[in-house]
C-alpha angles and dihedrals in degrees: 000000000000117000121264088249092056094046093045086059102214145040117268114255119240132199116204122217107197125347099112125174111310094025111126092198089052091055089047093054095042093047094045094047094053099035097095100029097253096115141038116200099227107162144006156169105230104177140021085237107083097214094047091047094054092045094048098061098073090048087061095044096261120136111257091231089060096046101099136202095228143356096260091056093049094050093046097046096041090054089062096051122092087220095043123153121278098203145003130230114213119206103151133119113307098253092061099053096087100046093044093047092047091050092049094049091048088050091058097256133132116236136222107185138179117233140301094049092200145353095263145359095269092058091046091053088051090055090051090052094046092048092053097040092053096041093240134142124237125191126187116209099237089150096179089070090055098061111111093236097050086050089050088052089054089048092054092049092049091047090055094241091141094042117223112357116246109171142002130197123192131171139170114195122186139163100211092115098029090118128044098269085170088076096050133075112308127222132178092275095051092045094061095033094056094044107091090205090061107029095054143254092310119009097209090052093047092047105041113338096078088055090057094045092048093048092053092048092045096053094040092046093225141091127244111264101189142352142203107200147182110212129178150084121297092191109083116249096011117145097199126068113255101169138046126172122175146174105227136195117201125206110287094035098283110153130212150148131251130196130177120175130172096175100063105126109226094018118133117192091297112172118175134178132193122184119191124195136172092267104034149322143257128215128192131175128185088223088067098026099159093064138064122200113219118191117179122189110267094007133096112265114253137196122227115200134202107265097028108149095230093062118107112267093245089057094046090050090061090070130063105196135052121269111287096032106106121240127178152170095325090059092046090052088049089056089057093048092046095049094049090048093050089047091054093044092050091052092048092049094045091242125146108271115235117227095258112193098212112135110268135198092266088064090049090054092051089054090056091049089050092051092050091049091052091053092047091048091053090051095047098037096228149064117317129189117240109236112249117236106249089211096046110123093202142346114271142067128303 
């Protein structure tokens, strides 16, 4: 039988929101979307300045007539075109994610959004409700959960290879705020990033912490139930939060630890996960992302690598090169784009929809509940329950 892409007959059409010339995240989204032929970037709004936005499109290979002044114009005009966009990708400052996503959903479009999905848990729950009510799809670009070997870790946990889970450790260490960037030259990015009203409830959580939390939940297959956290800024005089550490308890009574730090001098986007069960443990590091260390009690530790022939086919399909040829975040993003596209095509064709594991809006909402619980725990000095998502179909990690 021909693939859903072949039977659908065309690539899906994407509108970018943000990601103008010079934006590394813009290049990441554009490259990932088009890597496997599932998407064509057809339109966009590339700046909050209307003139710069319209001028930016042709620099990125977008037709000038489809380089719009603002999001409202793009959604309205594209709805009237026979070749209008099918979805938007949002990669703008944090405080715009919720209104742009809501507008896109209300306009009948699917959404691929950077984190955080909203300012708070209430807004995130609203996005879950809108997504479901309008029959749309919503992916969150938690790329670390789209690497083949983190997905293999999830597979081993789900298959019961570790036995009952006992403990998880996750950390994301980074040096982006190790010095007082507040005292240096300011640009548009720093101005919104260092403004707590725009960057989110806790900057370190909006920037990197929610990635670590989501990865732990994704591999464990369960949400966080409660937290006891230490939240603050380790750099003197800083207004935004650059550090969060927490004791965590996942659903089912599994315990763990969580650390996110943006002010670790010498750190370099280092995310690590350890999963301990009654029969053994798994270890994964972004520094060595193509490999998963598996250590079972009483057996020699072994290393599984992306592309190994014994891996399940759905894990192998997440990579594009033989074992030993490095792949990275671009390819993980492409897995998210490809799975959402195949999900949409299957619905359109009336095919059964596979259980794609790409991060969905429900996971984005759980991240916001986790962030709020960490802040409440810091204020109260004790354990705090993480609010359940009223729209969550089941605990766990999509």
